[in-house]
C-alpha positions, 0 to 999 in steps of 0.5 A: 540486488533484489527488488520487492514490489507489491500491489494492495487493493483495499475497500473503504465502504464508508467513503462517499466521495473522491475527496474523502478517498483522497484524504484517506489515501494521502494519509496512508501513503504519507505514513508508509513513506515516513515509516519505511524506506519505500516508494509508494503511490496510488496506482489504479482505480483513482476514479472509484471512491470505494476502491483503493489500490496502492503499489509500493516497492523496496530494494535490498541486498537480500531476498529475505529482507525484501520479503520482511519489508513487504510483510511489515508494510502489509501489517502496517497498512492493516493496522493503520486504516479502517479499509480492509485489504481485499487483495494483495499481489507481490513478487521479488525480482 
């Protein structure tokens, strides 16, 4: 069994309030959950309105499959939000 974990930091310069940020995060997290079979949540910087940190994980029987899932999710995030990815950390256990 292999567990892939990833933390993605995004910058949303146009966001002007925490309420607006929550709408962006909720939409993105919902889309990620629906498209992929992953666990996903906002994990850090909840009180900063321009920074979004989302963590997600997947479980697979093959390491390569876990890596493919993580890369597919990162590509999806990049294409489905106006925020830009400023940092990515991931590992397979």
